[in-house]
N, C-alpha and C positions, 0 to 999 in steps of 0.2 A: 258361196256361203259355206262356212265350215259346219259340218254336221258332226256333233259329238254324240256317239251312240255306242252300244255294246261292241259292235265290230271294231270300232276304232280303239276302244280301251283294250279289248282283247289283243289286238295287234301290238299295242304298246307294251302290254305285260309280256307277251310272248317274246318280243324282241329284247326288252331291257331287264325283265325279271322272270326268266324261264322257270325258276324254282317255284313260281306261283302260277304257272300257266295252266295247271289242272283245276284251279279254283273256279267256282261258279261266279259269273259277273252278272249283276242285275242292277237296274236303276234304283236309286233311293227315292222313295215316295217324298214328294215335295223337295226335290234335290237342289233347289236354288236357282237363281238367275245369274248372279256374278260368276258362279262356278257351277259345273255339272258334277254331281257326285254319284258314285256307284258302289254297291256292295262288292267286296272282293273276298269271297268265301264268307265265313261267319264272323270273323274277328277283325276284318280290315275294311277300309274304304279307299276309293280312288277319287281324287278331287282335281278337276281340270278347269282352269280359267276359260270362260266362254268367249272372251274377246281380248284384244291387246291392252285395253284399259285396266283389266284386272290381273294381268300377268305379273306385275311387280309384287303382288301379294304373296307369291309363292316363296321367294327368297326371304321376305320379311317373317312369314310364318315359320319357315325352316329355322331361322336364326333365333327368334324370340320365344316361341311357344314352349320349347323345353325349359327355358330359363324361368319363365312365368309359372309353369306347371309346378315347379318345385316349391313355389311360395304361396300356392293357393290350396285351400282345403277341399274345394270342389274340383272334380276332374275337368280338364279342358283337352282339346285334341292335341295329340303328340305325334309329330311326323316320324314315320318309320323309315321312309326312303324318299328320295327325290328323283323323278323321271326327267329325262331330257327331251328337248324338241327333236323331231325327225321330219322326213319329207311329207308325212301326212298330218302332223300336228306341230304348230310353229313355236310353242312356249314350253317352259318347264312346268311340271306338274308334280303332285304329291300323293303318297300313300300314307294313310293314317291308321292308327289303332281305332277300331269301331267302339263308340261309346253307347251304352244302353240307355234307354229312356224315350219318352214321347215328347213331342213339342208341346209346350205349355198351352193350355186352352181352358176355357171356362168349364169344360166337360170332364176334365181329369184332375181337378183340385177341389177341395172343399173349403179351404180357409185362405182367402185372398190376403188377409193381414199377415199370415204366417209366411206365405210366399214372398210378399213385399219385403218383410223383415230379412229373410234369408238372402234375397237378391241384393238388398242394400248392403248386407254384411259381406257378400262376395265382392261387390263393387268397392267397398272400403278396403278389402284385402288387396285388390288389384291396384288401387290408388296408392297404397302404402309401399309398393315395390319401387325401388330406385328407378327413376325415369330419366336420369341426367343424360344418358346417351341414347335414349329411345328415338324413334322416327318421328320428327315433328309433322304436324298436320300439313297436308299438301294434296296434290292430285292423286297420289297413291291410295289415299283413304277418303277422297271426296271432301277434304277439309274438316272431317270430324275432329274436334278438339281445337279447331281454329276459330276464327271470327265468323259469326252468322252474317256479317255484312257482305260476304261474297255472294250470298244468295238474295240480297236485298231487291235487286231489280226483278228477278223472276218471281219472287214472292209478291211484290207489290203489283206486278202484272197479273198474277193469278187472282189477287184480291179484286182488282179492277175488272177482269174478265168475267168474274162470277158474282158481281154485285147484285144481280137479280135473285141469287140463291142465298146470299149471306149479307149480314150487316157490314157494309164496306167500311164505315167509320170505326166500328168496334174492332174489326179485325186489324185495321191499320193501327189502332191504338195498342192492341196486344203486341203486334209486330214491332212497333216503335219502341215499346218498353223493353223488348228483348234486345234491341240494339243499343239501348241506353247505357249498358255496362259492358265491361270486358274483364276477362280473367287476369288478375294482376299477381297472383301467387305463382309459385314454381310450377312448371308443367307436371301433370299427372298422367298416368296410363289411362287410356280409354279404350274400351272394346269397340265402340263406334257403331254397333248395330244391335243394341239390346232390344230384341223384339221377341214375341212369343215363339216364333219358329227357331230361334237360336238359344232358347232356354228349355232344358229338358227336365222332365219330372218323372218320378217312378213312385207308385203307391201314394200319390198325392204330395210327394216331397220333391223339393228341388234336388236334382242329382247330377247336373252337368251344364256347362255353358259351352256352346260351340260356335263356329264361323267367326274367326277372328280376322277375316280378310281385310277389314278397314281399321285394324289396330293402329294406334298412334299415341303420341303424348301431347298434352295441352290442357285445355279447358274441359273439365269433367261433365259439364252440363248436358252434353249430348246423350250421355248414357242414362239420364233420367227421363227422357222423352216418353218411355213406356208408361209413365205415370198417367198419361192421358190417353194412350192407345190401348191400354189393357185394364188398368186398375180402376176401381170405384172410388167414391169420395173418401171412405174410411181408409182403405189400403193405400190410397195415394198419399195420405198424411203420414201413414206408417213409413212408407218409403222415403219421404222427405225428412222425417225425423231420424230415421236410421242413417241416412247420408249426411245429416247435420248440415243441410244446404241453407245458405243465407238467401234472402229474398232476391237479390240480383241474379244469383246463379239459377235460382228456381225460375225466374222470368226468362232467362236464356234457355233453360230446359224446355219450357213451354213453347218458346220460339222455334226450337228444333222440331218439336212435334207439329206445330202449326205449318212450318215450311214444308215438311214432307207431305202432310195431308193436303195442303193447297195445291202443290204441283201434281200430286196424284189425281186429285179431283179434276183439275184443269185438263190433264192429258187424257183421262179415262171416261169422263162423263158421257161421251157419245159412243165409246167403243167397248168399254168393260163395265157393265152396270154394277157388277158385284164389288169390284175394287173401288169404283166411284162411291158406292153406298158406304163402304167401310171408311173411306176418307171423310165423307160427309159426317158420319157419326162422330169421328174424332174431332172435327171442327166444331160440331155442336157441343161436344163434351168440354172442349177448351173454353168456349164461350160461356157455357153454363157455369163452369168452375171459376172462371174469371169474375163473373157477375156476383157470384156468391161471396167471393173473398175480396 
């Protein structure tokens, strides 16, 4: 098993970027699962894929993030350098400029509506960038931007497996509604993982969006899943209105949120009570919102 730790990162820096070998290396708090992230001095970070499935993200981020950054009003990660695989680490990796801010939480903001509007505005800017030669949805980004139908079997299995905890018929109805439509317009840029941990705030204001590992182009509905995983009733409507989403796209967005919560709950209910509880709350939020509307 590959162990990604300070010693490994230090050896990679010493070998490939000796000009930075005197800088302190420390793990980033909540450094991610798909990639492991470390502080490199005060102004940089090192980001390493944690397994082969995430390795293709490096080339994609190196190519596209500098282009996207020029057209976005909020800061996003910009690669400074690309590291190469060696005998101790088998994939390419990246060094980034460090972005200031804290991960979005209900403890560090006062106005959910304001955050929802600003996040919607950022996503509209992203969607407005020419996506004609961007990377189509696929294995590299776990099909974000693609059709939800690829997750139909595992979603329906999760619904069935947990019918004692949730209303099987109602969840099947919500899931079926998400599959009833497809994105028929031109492909748009999608971040792919708009979640509280990837949205940074400072002084209660949105200040950066990070972790573009599952960037791609296609159906933008996946980027609105945060409407049910973080926002309340009022701010959920603000996000929907800011994004100007039609009902079919909103249904698919809810489907993305439901899929992730279902598979998380199904996998973690006996092993990780905290993650299972968070997933359960999301499912309950989706059901309550669906019944209300």
